[in-house]
N, C-alpha and C positions, 0 to 999 in steps of 0.2 A: 476501411480495411484494405481496399485496393490501393489507395494512395501510399499507405505504409509499406505494403508489399513491394510496390514499385520503387519506393525510396530505399528499401533494404537491398535492392539489386545494385545500387550504386553507393557512393560515399555520402550521398545527400542525407541519409538517415543519421549520420554522425553529427552533421550540422544541425539537424532538427532537434536531436537529443540535447545538444549543447544549448540551443536556444530555449528549449523547454525548462531545462535545469536552471539556466540563468534567470529566466522570467519568474520561476517559482521562488528562487532565493530573494530576488528583489521584492517580490510581493510579500514574503514573510517579513522582510526588513520594514516595509511600509506599514504593514499591519501592526507590527510590534511598536513602531514609532507612534502609531495612533492608539495604542493601549490594548490591542488584541493579541494576546499571547497564545499562539497556536502553532500547529505543525502542518506541513503540506506534503502530500504524497506525489511522487513522480514515477512514471513507468520508464524503464530503460529498455531500449530495443534489444532483441536477441543478437543482432549483428554487432552492435556497440559493446554489449556485455561480454560476448565471447571472442570477438575478433578485434575490438578496439581497445582503448584504455579509459574505461569509464571512471576509474578511481581518480585519474589525473584531471579529467573534466570536472568531476564533482568537487574535488579539492579546490581547483582554480576558481570555480564560480562561488563557492562558499567564502573563500578568502576575499574575493573581489567585492562581494556584497556585505561582508562583515557579519555574517549570520552564524549563529551557533549550529554546528552540525546536527545536534539533537533535534533541530527544527525540521529536518528533512527525513522523510520516510521514502526509501528507495524500494520500488516494487518490481519484482522479477517474476515472470510467469513460471509455473511449474515445468512446462514443456521446455523452456529455455534452459533451466537448470539441469535437466536430464540429458541435454545434447552433449554436454561436456562437463560431467559432474566434478571432475578434479579441478578444472579451471574455475568453475562456478564456486566451489568451496573456497578457493583462494581469494576470489574477488569478494565474497561475502565476509570473510574474515577481515579483509582490508577495509571494507566499508564500516564494519563495527569498530575497528581500531581507530578509524577516522572520527567516530562518534555518531555516525548516522544510524538510524533504525532501518531494519530490513524486513520486508514483508514478502511472503510467497503468494503470488497472485493466481487467481483462477484455479485454486487447489481442487483436485478431483477430476480435472479434464485431461490430465496427462497420463503417463503410463508408469509413473514412479512407484516403487515399492515403499510402503510406509517405513520400512527399515532405513531408507535413505534420509528420512527427516532428521534423525539424530545426528547426521553428519553435516547437515546444512545449518550453519549458525544464523538463525533468523529470530526475529522478535515476535512475529505474528504470521498467521495464515489468513487468507481470504477465501472463504468457501464459494465456489462458483455458483452463480444464480441457478444453474440447471438443477441443483439439489435443493434450492430454497423454494422454488415456485410452488411445489405441491407437498412440501414436507408435513404440513398440518393435516393432510388427508392421504398421504402415501406412506405406508409403513416402511417400505424399503428406503426411501429418501430420508425419512426420520431416523432410521437406524444408522444410516451412514453419517448424518450430521451429528448425532449423539456420539458416535465413535470418534469423529474428528475432534469434537469438543473435549472428550475425555483424554484423548491422546495429547492434544495441545496443552491441556492443564498439566499433564505428567511431564511434559518437556519444558514447561515454563513459558509457553507462548500464549499470546492473546489471540482471539479469533474475531474476525469481521465477517458477517454474512452479507453477500452481495445480492442485489436485486430484490430487496425487501419492498413490496408494494402494497401489502394488505395488513390490516390490524391483526388478523389471525396469524399471519407469519410472525409478526413482531411479538405477539403474546407467547407463541410457542418458543421462540428463541429466548425470550426473557425468562421463561420458566426453566429452561435448560441451561441457563448461565452463560449465554453468548455475550461477549464483551462489548461489541460494537456492531452496528448495522449500517448498510449503505443502500440507498434506493429512493425511489420517488415518494415513498410514504413519508420519509423524514424531510427531504428537500430535493428539488431538481437542481440542475446546474444553474448557476447564477453568476453575474459579473462580480468582480472583486469588491466594488463599492457597495453592492447589495449585501454581501457577506458582512462587511464592516457595519452597515446599518442594522443588520439583524442581530449580530452577536457582539458588537462593540459594547452596547449598554449592559449586556449580561456580564461581560468580562470586567467592566468597571465596577459592577456591583459585588463581585467576588471579594473575599478577604485577601489582603495583601499576601502574595506568595502563591496563591492558587491560580489555576489556569482554566480557560474555557474549553 
């Protein structure tokens, strides 16, 4: 976190973002060449998103790697979107016109009104881990997560729960219709070749046209 904060004080964060996006696109290309049809999510920094030209960067790297834009999920934190909602809306529209998917990250930690959600063209929400940790035993957290799930469905968005680390959390989320989960319970971070080893055989076993 300190490194990112220092990088955002200079133009270095723009170069880091470009490197991350380039690496993600190349990895998607390599995975697909090996038979693993999947998407990759990348976070774009607040400085790049609000004060740089993230659309040009993403378009350039997609074209250079010859990757379908739909393979890239661009994640923007809720707090970044609220710093300049007008500029954020414009960039989100451009990302979706480009063909990328858009996710609002760390939802619930910012100060946005739920009314703003309808003006942000996003495909999915990622509920911050702070609401997931005790949701199966804390009625307030559970009520908040249920509300987000209901709201997202009404807006046509999918929901990912962050920080899922126990079976009890997963069971609760499955009962209430959460689309995806992210956390140590399902998998820890791993090198690209291990992802291919783990999920490549599964992808090859799927019917033609399906994706892992």
